[in-house]
Each structure stands twice: as C-alpha cells, then as structure tokens.
C-alpha positions, 0 to 999 in steps of 0.5 A: 607184410610191414614191420617197424620197431623203435623207429627214430628219425629227425628232420634237422632239429625236428623230431619226427619219429621217437621209438615208433612201432608199427605192423601191417600184416600180408593183405591188410588194409590200414588208414594212416592218419595224422595232422599235416606235417606230422610225417605221413609222407616221411613214413612212406619214404622210410618204408620205400628205403628213400630215407634211412632211419636214424635208429631202428629197424624197417621190413617191407616184404613184397614190391612196393609201389607208392602214388604220392600227393603230387605227381609232377616229375615221375621219370617212368611217366616222362619216358613213357611214349603214351598212356598205354605204355605207362599204364601197362608196360607189360601189355598184359590188359586189354584196351577196353580195360585200361579205358575203363579205369581212366574214365572212372578217374576222369581222364576219358578225354585222353586216348591210349596213344596220348602223351602223359607229358601233356597232363596237368599235375592233378591229371598225372596223379590220377594216371598214377593211381590208375597204374597202381590199381592196374599193376596190383603191387604186393604192397601199395602206399596211396597218399591222398588218392582222391584229392583231385576227384569228384564225389563220384570219382572218389567213391569209385576209387574207394570201392576199388581199394575195398576189393584190392587183394594185397597189403594197403596203407592209405592216407585220405581225408575220405577214409569214411568211404573205405570205412567197412574195408579197413582193418586198422588205423595208424595214428601219428602221435604229435605228442609222443612222436610214436605210431598209435594203433587202432584196431577196427575201421575208421568209425571205431578209431573216431569214436575211441580217439574222441574218448581218448582226447576227452579224458586226456583234457579232463586230466589236464584240467585236474592237473592244471587246477592242482598246480594252481592250488600249489602255487597259491600255497607257495604265495602264502608261504612267501613271508615265512623266513625260517630255514625249514620254511625256505626248504619247503618252499624250494621243494614246493617250487621244484614240484611245481616246475616238474608238474608243469614240465610233465603236464601233457600237451592239449590235443590239437582238436581242443585248442581254440586258435583265434586269427586276426584279419585286416579289413578288406579294401573298400569296393563298390556294391558289385565288384565283378559282373560276367556277361554272356561268357562263351568259351570252347576248346577246339569243337568242345563247348566249355562254357555257353552264355554264362551270366554271373556277378558277385555282390560285395561281401557275398559268398558264393559256391561254384559247383559242378562235376570236373570238366563242367568249366569251373576252372576256366570260368575262374581264369576268365574272371581273373583276366587270365583267359579271354572268353571267345565272346562276352565280357567281364566287368570289374570294379576299378577297386577290386583286388582278388586274392586267389588260391590255387592247389598248384602252388605256382606262386611259391618259391620253394627255397624261401622260408615261411617267414621271409615269404610272409615278410615280403608279401606284408611287410609287418614287423617280426613279432606280428608275422611270427604270431600270424604264422603260429596261428596257422600252426607254424609255431617256433622254428617252423617259421624258418623252414623252407617251403619246399619241405612242407606237406601239401596241407602245410602249403595250403595253410601257408597260402590261405594265411598269406591271402588273409593278412593282405587287404583283398576284397574278393577271394577266389579259392579253387579247392582249398581243402584238398591237402588238409587234415580235419584240424586244418580244415577247421582252422581254415573254415573258421578264418574264412568265416571271419573274413569280410570280403566276398568269397568265390569257392570251388570245393567238392567238400559239401560240409565245408561249403555248408559250414561257411554259410555261402549265400548263393550256389552257381551251378555249371554247366546249368548256368543256374544261380540258386540262393541258399 
C-alpha cells in the first residue's frame, strides 16, 4: 500500500510537487505518466525514502525494490561474484528458471557464472529487471523497463508484469502493452504540480485526458477572446479624462491583468514548437559506402558480406532484432571499429553527428547553456531560444546536465546535433527515454533536417512518420525501398 498526502518538494527554486496526493492499494497496478523532467524519478526516490519531502506525508507498506532507467553503478551487482548470486542471492530458484528469464530479456549469451561487471549499461538494466521479477518484492517500482528491449522482449516483460501478484507502479512509454492489467493512471500535472488520478486502464486515460485537454484549450481560447475585447474597451477609453473615467480605466486594467495572470497554461500537446535548423554542409552524392563488410567476435559471426551505401539526403532505417549487428555496423561506419574484412569509403566532405543512448560525450557537471555554447559558439539569445524550443525554458538552461532525466538528456543530445552543420546523422534508438510530447518534438525537428539520416529504432510508428526512404534489414543484409 502506498499513500502520499499534501506532498511538497522543490529542487532549488524549481517546484516539483505542490500539495500532491496519491494512493495505490495492496496488489494494485498503476501506470505513472508525465513529461520528461516532471518528477517521475523524483517521486520514486521520495517513496523509497532517498529524498525527504519539504512538507507532507509519505507512507509505503512492505519491502520495496526499484529498477531505475539506467543501472550503471549498482553496489549489489558490483559485489556479486556472478549472475546467479546477483539474481537469486538466497538460492531459491533452479538454474533453468533463471536462464529462462534472462533469455527472454536478451541476455542468453551470458552464463550464470558470468560476472555482471562486464555487462553494458543496457544489459545491466535488463539484469536488474530480471532480479526484480525473480524476487517479487511487495512493492515494485519500474522506471522504463522496456527501454533496451526489442518488440518481443517488451511484450514478454509486460505479460510478466500483468501476472505480477504484488503492488506495482510502472513508468513506461509502452503502457499500452500492459493496458488490460492496469488499475489506474497517475499523471504528474505540470501546471498544478499535483498528481491527477484516472481510474481504469491506459486507453481510458488517453480518452479522458484528450477530452480534458480539448475542453481546457476551448476555455483558454474563450477567455483569451474575452481579454482581447476588454483590452479594446480600455483603448477606447484612452481619450476620456474625467476622474470617474480614470477610476474605471484603472479598475478595468486591474481586471485584465488578473485575468491574464489566472489564465491556465496551454496543455503541452497543444503548443506548436518551431525549430530553426542550419543547412547541412555540402557533401557529394554518395557520402558513404560500405563494401563487403565482415565482422565476428570470437567464433560468432556478427556481420557477413554487408554492402551498404547512403546517398545525400536519404533517410534509412537500420532494422533487426537485438544481437543482429546494428550497433557493430554503426561503429564500423563511423570508423570506431575495424571490420575483419571489407572497407568503408567516406566522402572527404562527410561530417557525422552521432546520437547514443549512453550519453558518454556529456560532462554531467556542466550546464545546458555552457554545453551548447562550447559546441556552437552562438550568441546567448540564440542559444536560450534554441534550448527553449527543445523544452528547456528560462532557468532550466543553467541546470546541470547530471540532474536531467534520461528523456531530457536525449532532447539535449538531439538539440546539440541539430544546431551543427552535420550532413549525416546516425541515431541509435533516439526515442528510448522520450515521453510522447518529446517524441513528437524530436520527430518534427528531424523531419525538417535536410541531411541524410541513418536511424536504429524499435519504434515502428516513429520510423513510419519520419518517412524513411529505405529500410536495411540485418542479419538478412537486405535493402528495401519504402
């Protein structure tokens, strides 16, 4: 059971929660939704007792386990001598049960005797999910559990969670996969800084939320028109100089200011955000060609006789299941990895902008503004405007990168790529951490980009809306015109 009453919490001068309440009963399954940076991960830390509320009461009954978005430094994982000891420290499960679960989470290449220290960040997150599902805590918090999984893996996790016997709160952009099992949706309201509760499943929430936002937009337009009429009336009174008229004008002006101040914010989904992009640097007709690429690790063949080229301005989706060699091919194309055989021919004017979900190029102690300034050397006003277009308004520009959520780091990464003059963007799972609004923002920005794009994504809707011109499938080595 989870109960929160009158929760107040601020990060510096930024108010995250202002009198928020929520309740999740024993055995209930709740989906937690909200824009990137709205406070979902913060709520988990408050419920875990890692953060203290400024005001209010937080109660959680039962043992709790959280699997965060990114698992890079888990002390228990680092202490564990092998996967088995980490997954099942009390030795309550048979080997075949553990192997079945890690296989479904795309970790079949590792034995139970393997050291967890050698896993990548995404693999560590999968391992932490496996441990949570095996241990079945009384209260389980999952923050984007399907981020690093392909479609089959996502479906398996959500089916497993549907059968989960205890209390569950899950943050995910794939809540539709858990739709029939969810009891309620908890939405962090960016305007009120409270948590709105919607009874029922995710589909019901989407319908009710859409109706609520449409009504709010209509109300804002009506109030806006009323304010305009009052302002016209105030202008007409400008020439009147009598004492009574001056008092009336002052009263009218005060009413107009109060109405403007009390006018609700437009729902984020209703805002139109325009992003201005520079022209890509000129490059030849065929910026990049890969010929007869072979690559293996040990005895395992990863790439075999791959022939691949990218023409100027093309948009290509690189598709295939996890382990098919997509990341390996990208590293070879970018000259970060040598093929065993074959060659990559790059135009001498080629300049590649690369997005990776590991965020390894960021200095987490630097601010957003300083990071963008170091890269693009634009005037302050231009940088602030560009950050604002990517949903980093006002003082957010001077926040440290390390304090951003995964989705906010993704938005910043794409913003930095798009203010430069790259003529080829290589994007490895750019929607992994993004909420629906951020996905739409990034999609619209990429649609305006005039250079070539090579994108890896498990999000078919995003690929379709980007209007890719070709799809290259691995391991089949097959290029298909769209």
